[in-house]
N, C-alpha and C positions, 0 to 999 in steps of 0.2 A: 504493500500500500504506500502510495506517494505521500509526502508531507501534506500536500494540499488536500488529498482525499481523506487523510487522517483528521485534518482540521475540520473539514465539512462534516465528517461523521461525528466528531466531538461537539460541533456546534448544534447539530440536529438533536443530539442526545441532551444537551443543555437546555434547548428550547422545550423539549418534551417534559423535562423535569420541572419546568416552571408551571405547567398546567395541572389542574386538579387530577388526582389519581383515578377518580371515577370516570373521567372523560374517555371516550373511545373515538378513534379515527375512522372517517368514512369519506365517501366521494359523492358529489352531487352534480347534476346537470341542470342548468337553469337557462332561461332566455337571456338574450343580450341586455334587454332593458332591466331585468331583475339583477343581473350581474353588475351592471353599472351602478345601480342603487346600492347594492351591497358594498361595492368598492368605496362609494362615497360615505356610507355609514361607518365602515371600518376606519376610514381616514379621520372622520370626526371623533371617533373613540380612541384613536391612536393605538390600534391593535391589529394583529395579523388577520387577514381575510378569512382563513379557515375558522378562527375563533369567533369572528362576527357571524359567520354563517351558522355555526353551532348555536349561538345565542338566539338567532332569529328562529331556528327550528324549535328550540326549547320554548320560545315565546308562542309559536304557532300551536305546538302540542298542548301547552297550558290552556290556550283558548278552546281547542277542541275538547279538552277534558273539563271545560268549564271551571278552570282554576284561575286564581289571580296571578297573571304573569308578571315577571320582573320587568320593570320599565327599561326600554333600550334608549339610552341617552348618551350624549358625549361624556367622555371621562372628565372629571373635574380637573381643572388646570392646577399645576403646582405654582404657588405664589412666587413671584420674583422677589428676592430678598437682598440683592446686592446693595450695599451702603455707598459704594463708590463705583464709577464706571469700570467695566471689565478691562478697559485699556490701561487704567492705572495699575490694576493687579498684575496684568501681563508684563508691563514695564518693570514692575517691582521684582517679578520672578527673574527676568533677564539681568537686572542689576544686582541681584543677591549673590552672595559669595559664601554659601555654606561649605564648610571644609570637605564634606564628602561628595559634593556636586562637581561635575565637570561641565564644560560648555554644552556637550551633547545632552547631558542630563537636564540642564536648564531648558534646552530646546524641547525635550520630550515633555517636561512639565508645562511649558508654554502651550504646546499643542493640546495636551490633555485638558487644561483649564479653559482654553479657547473654545474647544468643542462643547464643554459643559456650559460655559457662559452663554453661548449662542442658543442652546436648547433651553436653559433656565430662563433666558430673556423672553422666550415664547411660552413660558409657563410649563415647560416640560422637564422631567427628570430622566436620567439615563441609568440603566443598570450596567454592571461590568460586562455582562454578556452582550448587551447592545453596543457598548463601546468597542468590544472586540470584533463584533460583526462589522461595524462601521469602518474600522481601521484595518481589518484583515489580520489582526493580531490574536493573541490568546487571552482568555479570561484571566488566567493567572497573572499575566503581565499587567492587566488593568487593575487587578486587586492590589498588586505590589505598589503601583503608582498611587492608587487611592489611599493606601495605608500610609505612605510617605507624606502625602499632602494633608491627610487627616491629622498626623502627628504635628504638623505645623499650623493647624487650625484653618486651613484654606478650604478644605472639603469636609462634608459630613454625609452620613447616610440616613435616609428617612424610609421607614417602612411604608409600603403601599400595597393595597389589596385591589385586585382586578386590573392592574396595569397591563394593558395589551393582552388580557386573558389570563394572566398569571394569578395563581391563588394567593401568593404572598411574595413580594420582591422588595429588595432594598435599592432605592434610587439615590444616585449621587447628586448632591447639590453643593453649590458654592456657599460658604457660610456668609452671614450678613457682615461680620467683621473680619473678613478674609485678609484684607490689606493690613489691618492693625495686628491681627494674629501672626501673620507672616513676619512682620517686622519684629515683633516680640520674640518669636522663635529665633530669628536671625541674631538678635542681641544676646539671647541666652547661649547660642553656640559660638558666636564670634566676638562678642563683647562690643560690637558696633552696630548701629542701625543701618538699614539698607541705604545706599547712596541715593540722594534725591528724594527720600521718603516724604519730607515736608511738602514738597511741591506736588507729589503724587496724591497726597491726602486732600489737597485743595481742588483736585480735578472734579469737575461736575458740580461745584458749589458756587 
C-alpha cells in the first residue's frame, strides 16, 4: 500500500469514527432537483452530504410513523472571539523567538493559525481531522501543533455535538486573548516580550 493510499484509508476510518455507532451506511438514488436541494442543505449545516441525506431520511421516516421529527436547520455558528485582528497575531508569531522554534516552525505555526483564523472569522471551528484533510497532512501532526499552540495560550479546544454529523468532536478555536497569551509565554521562556508587541496590540483599535 502506497503512503497516499494509507493516508486515504486512515482518513476514511477517522471520518467513520466521528459518526454515531448506531448509524449504518447505505446508497440512494435521487432526482437532480432533490440532489441539488440536499447539497444546499448540507452546505448550510456545514456537514458531509451523506450525513445530511441520512438526517433527511430519518426526518421522513419520523413523519411516516407519525412521530415528532428532529428539526433540520443550519448548524449554529461558532462565535468569533478574536480580541485583536488575526494579522496582529500572525505578525507576532513570525516575530517571536522561542528557543525551541526554528524559522520553519514559525512558518508552520503561521499557516496553522491563519487557517483557523479564516474559519473562526466565519463562525466556524475546525477539528484536527478536518485540518489534516484540508492540508493533506496527518491528524497526529495537527494534534502536535495544536498542543504547542495551546501551551502558549493561542488555541483552545471546544466540545461540539452534531458538527458535520459527528456525535461529539473537539473544535479548534483561537483564544480571545491569543496575542496577550503568546507574549506572556514568550516572556516566560525568553525573558523578553515579542519585538513590536506594543504596536501589534494597538492594531484594530
